[in-house]
N, C-alpha and C positions, 0 to 999 in steps of 0.2 A: 611209374614214371622214372626215367633215368635222370640223374643230376646232369645239367647241361655242361658241356665243355666249351661251348662257343660263347662269343661276346653277346652282350645285350644289344638288341636292335630297337630303335624307336623311329616312328614316323607319325605324321600329323596331316589331317585334312585342312585345307585352306578354303573351304567352300564359303560362299557368301551370297545368300539370296538377295536379289535386287542390286548386286554390285556389278557395275558395268565399266569401271575405270581401272586401267592397268595398275596405277599406284597402289591400290588396295591389295592386289595379289602379290605384287613385288614386296610390299612391306611385310606381309606375313611369311613369304618364302625366305626373305632375309632374316627374319626373326628366328625361323626354324633352323636356318643355316648357322646362325650365331650359337645355337645350342648343339651343333654338329649332329642333328638328326639325319638318319639315312636318306629320307626322301619326304616330299610332300605329295599329297594326292589332291586332285580336283575332280569332283563328280560331274557327270554330264548325263543327258537323257534326250530322247526324241519327244518327250512329253510337251504339250502346249503350255504356255505361260500360266494358264488358269489352274494347273495342278500344283502350283507353288514351287515347281522345280525348274521352270524355264530359266535359261541362263545363256551366257556366252559359250562358244565352242571351247571345250577344255583344252584340246590340242593347240588351238591357236593362241589361247591365253598363255599357256606355259611356254610356247615358242617366244612370246614377248617377254616372259619372266626370265628365260634362259640367259640373255646377255646381261641382265641386271643382277645375276647371281654367279657364284664361282664353283661351288662344290656340291650343293644340295641336289639330290635326285629329284626328278620331275616326272610324276606319274599321273597322266590324265586318264579318265574313263573313256573308253572307245567302244561304242556299241557296234557289234558285228552284224546284227540284223538290219536289213534294208541298206547295207553298205557293201560295196565291192571289195573283196579281200585284197585285190591288187592295190587299191587306193589306201586301205588300212595299213598295209605293210609299208607303202611309200611314205605316208604321213608320219608314222612312228619312226622310221629310219631318218626322215628329215629332222625330227625333233632331236634325235640322237646326235646328228651332225651339228645342229645349231647350238646344242648344249655341250658339245665336246665330250660326249659319252656319258651323259647323266640321265638318259631317257628310260622310261618304262611305260607300260600301259596296263590299265585295269580292264580286263575283258568283261563285257556286259552284253546282255541281250535285251530285246524289246518284245515283250509278250502281250501287250495290251492291244485291244481293238482300236482304242482312240489313237494310239501312236501309229498303228498300221494305216488307219484312214488318213492321218496327217501326212504321212510320207507318200502313201498311194502307190507303193511299189509292189506289195503283195499282201495277202490277208494275214491276220494274226495266226500264229501257230502255237502248239503246246510247248511248254517250257523245256521238257526233255529233248524235243527235236531241235529247239533253238540252241541249247547248250551243246548238243552234239555238233551242230554246225559251227558254233563258236570254237570248239576244239579243232575242227578242220581249218578254220581261219588262222588260228595260232600256228598250226602245223605248216600250212602253206606260206605263212609270213616268214617263218624261220628258213624255209627253203628258198624263198625269194631273196632274203638277206644274204644267203650263201651263194646266190646265182652269179654274183661278182666275186671272184677270188680277190684276196687282199691286194695283190699286185697286178690286177687286171688293167689298171690305168698306167700307160707307159709314157704318154705325153711327149712323144718323139717328134720335135718340130722339123728335124732334118728330113724325115721320111713322111711327115704328115700323118703319122699314126697316133691316135689318141688312146685306143684300147687294143689290148691283145685279145682278139676274138676267141682264141682257144681257151681263154680263162673266163668267158661268159658261158652260162649254162641255162638250157631250157629246163624248167621244173616239171612241165607236163603233168600237172596235178589235176585230178578229177575228184571233186568232192560230191557229196550227196546232191547239192543243188547248184554247183558252180564248177567251172573249169578255168584253170589258169595255166598259160603256157610259159610266160616269162621270156627272157630274164627280166629282172627288175630294171627300173629306169633310174634308180638311185644307187650309187656305189655302196658296197658293204659298210654297214654302220661302224663307228669307232669301237663299240662294244662287241662287234660281231653279231650278237643277238641282243637287242634291248630287253630289259627285264620284263617278264610277264607276271602279272599279279591277278589273282582271282579272289573275290570275296566268297569264301567257301562257307557261307552261312546257311545253306540249305542243301539237303542231300542231292538235289538235282544238279548242283554245281560240282560235286565232289570228284567225279571222274575227270572232268575238264581240268580241275586243279591238280589232281594227282598225275595226270598225263603231261601237262604243259606248264604249270606255274613254277616260277622261281620263288614267289612269295604268295602266301595265302593268309587271309585273316579269318578268324573264327569268332563265334559269340559264346561266351561262357560266363557264369557268375561265380564259379568256384574253381580253384586251381585243379582240383581232381577232374572236373568236367573238361577243362581245357586240355589237360594232359591226355585224356582218352581221345579227344577229337584230334589232337596232333598226332598221336600214335596211329590212329585209324587212317589218317591221310597219308602218312608215311608208309604204312603197310600197302596201301593201294599203289603208291608211287613205285615201291619195290616190285609189286606184281606186274607192273608195266615195264620192268627192266631198268628203272631209274635208280640212281643212288638216293635212298630216302633222306640222307643228310643234306642233299642239295635243295630240299624244300624248306624254306624259312617260314615258320608258322607264327603269326602274330595274333594276339588277342585284340579284338576291336572293342573300344571303350569310349563312350561319350563322357566328357568331363565338364563338371560345373564347379569351378573354383571360386565362385563369387562369395561364399560364406566364410572363407578362410578357415583357420584351425579353430575348432570348437571344443567344448568340454564334453563330459560323458553324456550330457543331454542332447548333444548335436545329432543331426540325422544321418551321420556318415554310415557307420556300420557296413553290412553286406551290400554288394552291388545290387542295383534295382534292375530286374529283367524287364524288357519292353518288347512287345510284339513288333516284329518287322524292323527293329532298330537295335543298335548296340546297347549293351547294358550301360546303366548310368552310374557314374561315380559322382557324389556330391560331398565336398569337404575341402580340405586344405592341401597345399602342395607337399607338405612333409608326410602326411598320411598316405598320399598317393605314391610318393617315393617308396614308402614302406611296402605298399601293396605290390608295386612293380618288382621291387627287389625280392619279395617273398615268393611271388609266382615264378620268377626266373630261377631263383635259387632252388626251388622245389622241382625244377625240370618240367614245369607245366607248359611253358611257351618259350619261344626264342626272343620275344619282345612284345611291344604293344603298338597298335595303330590308334592314335588318339584323335577324336573328333571334338573339338572345343564347342561347347554349347553357345557361348558368346565369343566369336572367333578372336578378336583382338585381345580382349581381356584375358580369356582363359589360356590362349596360346602363350601370351607374355608371362603369365604366372606359372605356366607349365615349364617354360624354358628357364626363366630366372629363379624359380623356386624348386620344382621337382627335379629337373635335369641337373641343376647346379648341385643339389644335394646328392644325387646319384654319382656325379662326377667327384664330389668331395670324398665320397666313400670308396672311390676307386672302382665303381660298378659300371661306369659308362665313360667312353673316351672323351678327351678334351680337345682333340684335333682330328682332322680327316687324314688317315694314313695313305689315301690314294686320291685319284681324281675322278674316277668313274663310279657309277652306281653299283656296278658289279663288284668293284673293289670295296665299297662300303659294306656290301653284304658278304664279303669273303668268298666270292664266286669267281672262278677263272673265266677267261674269255674263250668261248667255244671254238673249236677247230672248224674250219670250213669243210663241210661234208664232201664236196666235189674235189677239192684239193687233196683231202685225205684218201678218197677212193683212188685217185690217180697214183698217189705215192705208195699205196699198199697193193696196187694191182700187180699180178705176177708178170 
């Protein structure tokens, strides 16, 4: 593992089972913003309420959170299965507009028979097939976001021209199971391309993450394990012609800060591995700050994606305790240097592929 040269990145989930009121999510997002976290995530699923995960639409909730916050990135889960790619790209672009450039999306698939029956659009399919499709959705979404050049809107009242049609482009994309002609119905988002995130916690997701993700989170209980996973993802990204340094890799971690700092007899110790869930940290904010700093200093990860076990309590203790300690040690920023999620991550705004092709044409 190489010692990192980049800054520490921190993000947090603001999920809430059974929470259906906007103030709950606004409160948590503002709390994360007070700690200058890069972004918050909100999970989503097509599963019925009986599976314990039924909830409000994550995109819609974070669109409501957007005007109540100023700098924090907003990253809902968007399931590409049973969903039209054109609608996915439009919804994520809209979130980027209403948040003034703070949107991302976590790519997810729906592989269960129960969810397929609930939607009724098509039968359940194997996970590898669905993740390959998810990659195609991410690809066509980027093309649709580019289908409007940045200066396509001219708004010339004298001539009655709203759009320069020479700066709108058909994408003419044919995926394995869908076709999209374009152009988009939403102008190019403020970030150019909203940030793409993938939970790269299973080998079936790795190709999609390596090809398309700006941010990926992994599961590991030791820094050496995390470093190997990060290096493997970045090698895959390089094999696809990407700059491996453009992939920010975070360690996923569930945190239970209810016990506070304890003595040698406390149950803190190594992280607890859990099947199908992020490893669990149980202890106090100071020890968690030591863990985060140690992993980052060792070059294991670029940062952490935190899932509070008790959302209000643990996020507050994380921000006021762990993050404050990291800031005091000079390991994490105390203010946002920019206004967009891409700026928080240190990523440039992508050039428009169609404008670039015209500029470089002989």
